[in-house]
C-alpha positions in Angstrom: -35.7 0.4 7.2 -32.3 1.3 8.5 -29.5 1.5 5.8 -25.9 0.5 6.1 -23.0 1.1 3.6 -20.0 -0.7 2.3 -17.9 1.8 0.4 -20.5 3.2 -2.0 -22.9 0.4 -1.5 -26.1 0.4 0.7 -28.3 -2.4 1.8 -31.2 -3.0 4.2 -29.9 -4.1 7.6 -30.7 -7.6 8.8 -29.2 -9.9 11.4 -26.0 -11.8 10.5 -26.7 -15.2 8.9 -24.8 -18.4 8.2 -22.5 -19.6 5.4 -24.0 -21.4 2.5 -22.2 -21.8 -0.8 -22.8 -22.5 -4.5 -20.7 -23.0 -7.5 -20.1 -19.8 -9.3 -20.4 -19.0 -13.0 -16.8 -18.2 -13.6 -13.4 -18.6 -12.0 -11.9 -15.8 -9.8 -9.0 -15.4 -12.3 -11.6 -14.5 -15.0 -12.7 -11.6 -12.8 -9.2 -10.5 -12.1 -8.5 -10.5 -15.8 -11.5 -8.3 -16.4 -10.3 -5.7 -13.9 -6.5 -5.9 -14.4 -6.3 -3.0 -17.0 -8.1 -0.5 -14.8 -6.1 2.5 -13.8 -8.8 4.7 -12.2 -8.9 4.4 -8.4 -10.7 3.5 -6.2 -12.4 0.6 -7.8 -16.1 0.5 -6.8 -17.2 -2.9 -5.3 -20.5 -2.3 -7.1 -18.5 -2.6 -10.4 -17.6 -6.1 -9.4 -21.3 -6.9 -8.7 -22.3 -5.3 -12.0 -19.7 -7.4 -13.9 -21.1 -10.6 -12.3 -24.6 -9.6 -13.3 -23.5 -8.7 -16.8 -22.0 -12.1 -17.2 -24.9 -14.3 -16.1 -25.2 -14.1 -12.4 -28.7 -12.9 -11.6 -28.5 -13.3 -7.8 -29.9 -10.4 -5.7 -26.7 -9.4 -3.9 -26.9 -7.0 -0.9 -24.1 -5.7 1.4 -25.2 -5.6 5.0 -23.5 -3.8 7.9 -23.6 -5.9 11.1 -22.1 -6.0 14.5 -19.3 -8.6 14.2 -16.4 -9.5 16.4 -13.4 -8.8 14.1 -11.2 -11.2 16.1 -13.6 -14.0 15.2 -15.3 -13.0 11.9 -14.9 -10.0 9.6 -17.4 -11.1 6.9 -19.9 -13.7 6.1 -22.3 -14.8 3.4 -25.9 -15.9 3.7 -27.8 -17.3 0.7 -31.5 -18.3 0.6 -34.2 -18.6 -2.0 -37.4 -16.4 -2.3 -40.5 -16.6 -4.5 -42.5 -13.6 -5.6 -45.5 -15.8 -6.0 -46.8 -19.4 -5.5 -45.8 -20.4 -9.0 -42.9 -18.1 -9.5 -39.4 -19.4 -10.0 -37.3 -19.1 -6.9 -34.8 -16.2 -6.8 -31.5 -16.7 -5.1 -30.8 -13.9 -2.5 -27.4 -13.2 -1.2 -26.4 -11.1 1.8 -22.8 -10.3 2.3 -22.1 -9.2 5.9 -19.3 -7.0 6.9 -18.3 -5.4 10.2 -19.8 -1.9 10.2 -17.4 -0.8 12.9 -14.4 -1.3 10.6 -13.0 1.6 8.6 -14.3 2.0 5.0 -11.2 0.6 3.4 -11.5 -2.6 5.4 -15.3 -2.8 4.6 -14.4 -2.6 0.9 -11.9 -5.4 1.1 -14.1 -7.6 3.2 -17.1 -7.2 0.8 -14.9 -7.9 -2.2 -13.4 -11.0 -0.5 -16.8 -12.4 0.2 -17.9 -11.8 -3.4 -14.9 -13.9 -4.5 -15.9 -16.7 -2.2 -19.2 -16.8 -4.0 -17.9 -17.2 -7.5 -14.8 -19.3 -6.9 -15.4 -23.1 -7.5 -12.3 -23.9 -5.5 -13.4 -21.7 -2.6 -13.8 -22.2 1.1 -16.7 -24.5 1.0 -15.7 -26.7 -2.0 -14.8 -30.3 -1.5 -11.6 -29.5 -3.5 -9.5 -28.8 -0.5 -6.3 -30.1 -2.2 -6.7 -27.5 -5.0 -7.0 -24.5 -2.8 -4.1 -25.7 -0.6 -2.0 -26.2 -3.7 -2.7 -22.6 -4.8 -2.0 -21.2 -1.4 1.3 -23.0 -1.3 2.2 -21.9 -4.8 1.3 -18.3 -4.0 3.2 -18.3 -0.7 4.2 -15.1 1.0 7.6 -13.6 2.0 8.3 -14.1 5.7 7.6 -10.4 6.5 4.1 -10.8 5.0 3.1 -14.0 6.9 1.1 -14.4 10.1 2.8 -17.1 12.3 -0.3 -17.3 14.5 -2.6 -18.5 11.7 -2.4 -21.8 9.8 -4.5 -24.5 8.3 -7.0 -24.9 5.4 -9.4 -22.1 6.5 -6.4 -19.7 6.7 -5.3 -20.7 3.2 -8.8 -20.0 1.9 -8.9 -16.6 3.4 -5.4 -15.8 2.3 -6.2 -16.6 -1.3 -9.5 -14.6 -1.2 -7.9 -11.6 0.5 -5.1 -11.5 -2.1 -7.6 -11.8 -4.9 -9.6 -9.0 -3.4 -6.5 -6.8 -3.1 -5.7 -7.5 -6.8 -9.3 -6.4 -7.8 -9.2 -3.2 -5.7 -5.6 -2.3 -6.7 -5.5 -3.7 -10.3 -2.3 -4.6 -12.1 -2.3 -1.7 -14.5 -2.8 0.8 -11.7 0.1 -0.8 -9.8 2.3 -0.6 -12.8 1.7 3.2 -13.1 2.4 3.8 -9.4 5.4 1.4 -9.1 8.1 3.8 -10.4 6.9 6.6 -8.2 6.8 4.2 -5.2 10.3 2.9 -5.9 11.6 6.5 -6.2 10.0 7.4 -2.9 7.6 9.8 -4.4 4.6 7.7 -3.3 4.4 5.9 0.0 2.3 2.8 0.9 0.0 5.1 2.8 -0.5 7.3 -0.3 -1.2 4.2 -2.4 -3.6 2.7 0.2 -5.5 6.0 0.3 -5.8 6.2 -3.5 -7.0 2.6 -3.8 -9.1 2.9 -0.6 -7.8 -0.4 0.8 -6.0 -1.2 4.1 -2.4 -0.2 4.2 -1.4 -3.9 4.8 -2.8 -4.9 1.5 -1.4 -2.0 -0.4 2.0 -3.0 0.9 1.5 -6.6 -0.3 0.5 -5.5 -3.8 3.5 -3.1 -4.1 5.9 -5.7 -2.7 8.5 -7.2 -5.2 7.0 -10.6 -4.6 3.6 -9.5 -6.0 4.5 -10.3 -9.6 4.9 -14.0 -8.7 1.9 -14.0 -6.4 -0.3 -12.5 -9.1 1.0 -14.9 -11.7 0.1 -17.8 -9.5 -3.4 -16.5 -9.0 -3.9 -16.1 -12.7 -3.0 -19.7 -13.5 -5.7 -22.3 -13.6 -5.9 -24.5 -10.5 -6.1 -28.2 -11.4 
């Protein structure tokens, strides 16, 4: 069977599916807290999957490269149940689709973002629309980091998930080590993006002076 990769991950290739959701076993902020002391880059997306499994998530998660139109969709999640036998307990299977035409740094961010959609009880497909909009408003973004062509609830969901993914792949402790060198001009955004293996856009957001407030908002519990 043909294999595709997402960063260091590989999965059997299948056709893109549809979105189905479930309530995760933890909140996204718990996952951010678990990774925030990491200083070794790049963070492997497989480490995120392993952390979920080590903390009670027994879903069979695979990353699948697919032909997607990035102007419409960069990633997707498909969930279904399978049985190994007539009387066996059903096993939840998860495919996380990413655009295989994207560069590896974008593939990593997309895969991580979709993982966060799975575990976050206030995610895109929750009925708690007010909670995610409240968090998106609280996080905010400086004008130079906003996209004036995107708005609405779906955009808020993706904004929160993308920022959380950036925080996982460029953890707080790693940022703190690099920040003085960045401020002194010894490290550029391109250098940091290359070390973290994330898109330059998100390295710029994480290194922005506003990140401290953004990160603090993401780490607070959403009521």
